[in-house]
N, C-alpha and C positions, 0 to 999 in steps of 0.2 A: 679628444676622447672619441672613440668609435661608437657609433650607435649600431645596434644589432637589429636585423629584421628576421633573425632566426627565432621563431616563436618557442621552440623547444629549449634553446639555450637561454632565452629571456626568462622563461618560467623557472628553469633550474636556478638561475641567479636570484630571482625573487624568493624562491623557497629557501635557499641557503641563507640569504640575508635575513629573512624572517626568523629562521631557526637560531642564527647567531645572536639576534637581538633578544630572543627569549632566554638564551642560556649564557647571559653575561657573567663575567667574573666579578669578584668583589671590587677589584681595582677599576674595572669598567663602570660599575655602578657608582662608585665614588666620583670618578671623572665626570659622568653625566649629571650627577647631582650638582656639580659645581659649574658646568658650562651651559646647561639648558636655559632656555628663555633669555638668550643673549647676555648672560651674566659675565662672560669673559670679553671685556672690551667691546661690547655690543655686537660681537660676531655671531652669526648663526652657523651652527655645526649640524651636520647630518651624520648618522651612524649606519654602518654596514651598507656602504654604497658599492654596487657592482660596477666595475670598470672593465669594459670590453676592449679586446685587442685582437689583432690578426697577426699571425706569424706563420710563415711557410704555407700560405694559402689555407690556414685553418684558424677558425675563429674560436676564442675562448674568453674567460673573464677571471678577474681576481676580485676579492671583496676587501675594500678599504675599511678599516675599523672606524675611522671618522674622517670627515672632510669638511672644509669650508669652501663652498662653491660660489666664488665671487663672479659677478657678470660685469 
């Protein structure tokens, strides 16, 4: 996963992620009620995670609805 040093792109990703968390659907709310606090097999999930990528010398991002970030 690419890290970005573009502060404008980083702020746009943060703002979009925050807005998506605020405006969740009923299905997303139900999902999070069931997986928060490691209720699903002890796994920690994160929601609305921006994933940065570079293509054709242009940096951009997508927002993953949820992710389990194992290290």
